[in-house]
C-alpha positions in Angstrom: 0.0 0.6 0.3 2.7 2.5 0.9 3.9 1.0 -2.4 1.6 2.1 -4.4 0.6 5.5 -2.2 4.2 6.7 -3.8 3.7 6.0 -6.7 0.5 8.1 -6.6 2.1 11.0 -5.1 5.6 11.2 -7.6 2.6 10.6 -10.5 1.1 13.7 -9.2 4.3 15.4 -8.9 5.1 15.2 -12.4 1.8 15.7 -13.5 2.0 19.0 -11.7 5.4 20.0 -12.8 4.2 19.1 -16.2 1.0 22.4 -15.5 3.8 24.1 -14.3 5.7 24.1 -17.3 2.7 24.6 -19.5 1.0 27.7 -17.6 4.7 29.6 -17.9 5.1 28.7 -21.4 4.7 32.8 -22.9 4.2 34.0 -26.5 5.7 36.8 -27.9 5.7 39.0 -31.1 8.8 40.5 -32.2 9.0 43.6 -35.0 12.2 43.7 -36.9 13.2 47.2 -38.4 14.2 47.8 -41.4 17.0 50.9 -42.6 17.0 54.0 -41.1 16.6 52.4 -37.1 15.0 55.2 -34.9 14.3 52.5 -31.9 16.1 52.4 -28.7 18.8 49.6 -29.4 18.2 46.9 -26.8 15.3 48.6 -25.6 12.3 45.7 -26.3 9.3 48.2 -25.3 10.9 51.6 -27.8 9.0 51.4 -31.1 9.7 55.0 -32.5 10.6 53.1 -36.0 6.8 51.9 -36.0 4.4 54.0 -34.7 2.5 54.4 -30.9 3.7 52.0 -28.4 0.0 51.5 -27.3 -0.9 50.2 -31.1 -1.8 46.5 -30.4 0.8 44.6 -33.2 0.4 41.1 -31.6 0.2 39.3 -28.3 3.3 41.4 -26.0 4.8 42.7 -28.2 8.7 43.5 -28.9 10.7 45.4 -30.6 13.8 44.4 -31.7 16.2 47.7 -32.9 19.1 47.7 -34.7 20.7 50.6 -36.2 19.6 50.1 -39.4 22.8 52.2 -41.0 25.9 49.7 -40.1 26.0 45.9 -42.7 23.6 42.9 -41.7 26.5 41.2 -40.4 27.8 43.6 -37.7 24.3 44.1 -36.3 23.0 40.7 -36.4 24.1 40.2 -32.6 20.6 42.1 -31.8 18.8 40.0 -33.6 20.0 36.5 -31.9 19.7 38.1 -28.2 16.0 39.0 -28.7 15.2 35.8 -30.4 17.6 34.1 -27.6 15.8 36.0 -24.9 11.7 35.1 -26.1 11.9 32.2 -28.3 14.1 30.0 -26.6 12.7 27.2 -23.7 8.8 26.7 -23.4 8.6 30.3 -25.1 7.5 30.7 -28.9 7.8 33.6 -31.3 5.8 34.9 -34.2 8.2 37.0 -36.2 7.2 40.6 -38.5 10.1 42.3 -40.0 9.7 45.1 -42.7 12.2 45.5 -45.4 15.4 45.2 -44.5 14.7 43.9 -41.4 13.8 40.8 -43.6 17.1 40.3 -44.8 18.6 40.5 -41.5 16.2 37.4 -40.4 17.0 35.1 -43.5 20.8 35.5 -42.6 20.5 34.8 -39.0 18.2 31.9 -39.8 19.9 30.4 -42.5 23.5 30.9 -41.0 22.9 30.6 -36.8 19.3 28.6 -36.9 21.0 25.8 -36.5 22.9 26.6 -34.1 23.1 25.8 -30.1 21.6 28.4 -28.3 21.1 28.8 -24.2 17.5 29.1 -23.1 17.0 32.3 -22.1 14.5 33.9 -19.5 13.1 36.8 -21.3 14.2 39.5 -18.5 16.7 41.1 -20.5 18.8 44.3 -19.2 20.1 47.2 -21.0 21.8 45.7 -23.6 19.1 43.8 -24.8 20.4 40.2 -23.4 18.7 37.7 -21.3 19.6 36.0 -18.4 19.8 32.2 -18.4 17.0 30.0 -17.5 18.3 26.5 -16.5 21.0 26.2 -17.9 20.2 23.7 -20.7 20.6 24.5 -24.2 18.2 23.8 -27.5 18.8 23.8 -31.4 18.1 27.3 -33.0 15.0 29.0 -31.7 10.9 28.4 -31.3 10.0 30.6 -34.3 6.3 30.0 -35.3 5.9 31.8 -38.4 7.4 35.7 -39.9 4.8 38.4 -42.2 7.4 40.2 -43.8 6.0 43.9 -45.2 8.1 45.3 -48.0 10.7 42.3 -47.5 14.3 43.4 -48.8 15.2 40.3 -49.0 16.0 40.3 -52.4 17.7 43.5 -52.6 16.8 46.8 -53.9 17.5 48.8 -57.3 17.8 51.8 -56.0 20.7 50.1 -53.5 22.6 49.5 -57.0 22.1 53.0 -59.1 23.0 54.8 -55.7 19.7 56.5 -55.3 20.4 55.8 -51.7 23.2 56.9 -49.5 26.2 54.7 -50.9 28.3 55.2 -47.8 26.0 53.4 -45.6 27.5 49.9 -45.4 23.8 48.7 -45.3 22.9 50.0 -48.7 26.1 48.0 -50.0 24.2 45.2 -48.5 21.0 45.8 -50.1 22.3 46.0 -53.6 20.2 43.1 -55.3 23.4 40.4 -56.7 25.2 41.0 -52.9 21.7 40.9 -51.0 20.6 37.9 -53.3 24.3 36.1 -52.6 24.8 36.6 -48.4 22.9 33.6 -47.6 20.5 31.0 -48.8 17.6 32.0 -48.8 16.1 28.7 -48.7 17.3 27.3 -45.9 14.5 29.2 -43.3 14.8 26.4 -40.5 11.2 25.2 -41.9 10.0 28.7 -40.7 7.5 29.6 -43.2 8.0 33.6 -44.4 4.7 34.9 -45.2 5.6 38.1 -47.8 3.8 41.2 -47.8 4.2 43.5 -51.4 3.0 46.9 -51.7 2.7 48.5 -55.0 2.1 52.1 -54.3 5.4 54.0 -56.6 6.7 56.8 -57.6 7.8 58.5 -60.6 11.5 58.2 -59.5 10.9 54.6 -58.2 10.5 53.5 -62.2 14.3 52.5 -61.1 12.6 49.3 -60.0 11.2 47.0 -62.2 7.9 46.0 -62.4 5.5 46.6 -59.4 7.2 48.3 -56.4 6.0 50.4 -53.1 8.5 53.3 -54.0 11.5 51.4 -52.5 11.5 47.2 -53.2 10.3 45.7 -56.0 8.0 42.4 -56.6 11.0 40.6 -57.0 12.2 41.2 -53.4 8.7 42.1 -52.1 6.9 38.8 -53.9 10.6 36.3 -52.0 11.2 35.5 -55.4 14.6 33.4 -56.2 17.4 34.2 -58.9 20.5 35.5 -59.0 19.2 39.3 -59.6 15.7 40.7 -59.1 13.4 40.6 -62.8 10.3 42.4 -63.5 6.7 41.4 -62.2 3.8 43.0 -61.3 -0.5 42.6 -60.6 -2.8 40.5 -63.0 -3.8 44.1 -64.1 -0.4 45.3 -65.6 -0.1 43.7 -69.1 3.8 44.9 -69.6 5.2 41.9 -67.3 4.7 38.9 -65.8 2.2 38.4 -62.7 3.9 37.7 -59.3 1.4 34.4 -58.0 -0.3 34.4 -54.7 1.4 31.8 -52.3 3.9 29.7 -53.7 3.1 29.2 -56.6 5.1 30.2 -59.4 5.1 33.2 -61.1 3.4 34.1 -64.9 6.6 33.5 -66.9 8.5 30.3 -64.7 10.4 32.1 -61.5 9.3 30.6 -58.6 9.6 31.7 -54.7 12.2 30.3 -51.9 11.2 27.4 -50.1 9.0 28.1 -47.2 8.1 31.6 -49.3 4.5 32.4 -49.9 2.7 35.9 -50.7 -0.4 36.2 -49.0 -1.2 39.6 -49.8 -0.4 41.7 -53.0 -1.5 44.7 -53.4 -3.7 45.0 -56.8 -5.6 47.6 -55.9 -1.3 50.0 -55.7 -2.8 51.4 -52.3 0.3 50.6 -49.7 3.5 52.1 -50.2 6.7 51.2 -47.9 7.0 53.7 -45.0 5.6 53.8 -41.8 5.1 57.2 -41.6 6.1 56.5 -37.0 2.2 55.6 -37.6 2.3 51.8 -38.8 0.6 53.2 -42.5 1.9 51.6 -45.9 2.6 48.1 -46.0 3.4 48.0 -42.9 -0.5 48.5 -41.8 -1.7 45.6 -43.2 1.5 43.0 -41.2 0.1 44.9 -38.0 -3.4 43.8 -38.9 -2.6 40.3 -39.5 0.1 40.7 -36.1 -3.4 41.2 -34.4 -5.8 38.3 -35.5 -3.1 35.4 -35.8 -0.3 35.9 -32.9 -2.0 35.5 -30.3 
């Protein structure tokens, strides 16, 4: 009888431990900025780049700030710190990126997504680094999916021709051939990138092939593979091939990178590239999707 009671008590304690572990699991929504930066690096509550911090943008939202000026490689540790903080152990993350933030996250997953990470406690210091949780490790990060507003993983022709300040290290990374050769864009560690492509271009964005949002063209915002950019448009434009929704090959045969799917194509040409410090442009579409799905 005593042996049976000890077994029952042990099972109860194990059950309570499992319940406690489940209860302590937390989901976070990470927002990774693009060129220009603006938020305080290391402060996960600084949403200056995006808009008012009071605006709903997914469960337990965090701003993953980097300077938006220096190279992807030199600034990448800021992103790894955030992923370690909030996306290890029992915690999981939804991730939203904008523009060069897409290039940054793609680079991170391809190059470090298979590395050993120490599980963290989600309590950050002023540098954006968190303490260890239980001393154990895991491979990579717990990321449910990524939603990308005007992704620049394929670079921008504005960087190619020097329309942006050519002295910026990041601008050199954003050249189309450089961005596309920087890492293996097909290696996302099985994390899906859902792409949101804006098309409210202007006259000067004629430098960009096909449809664009004033800064990045559909070949990049649609996650289209290849060594260089190409002209892709909305179905209403007869002058170039269509960017297709989902994972399907585009009109003309070009394909998307693995684990990249077009969730939104701006057929009405209503959304440009810029947040304007108020969650505007194509970012507004992604923010609405995060509110609905990052729970």
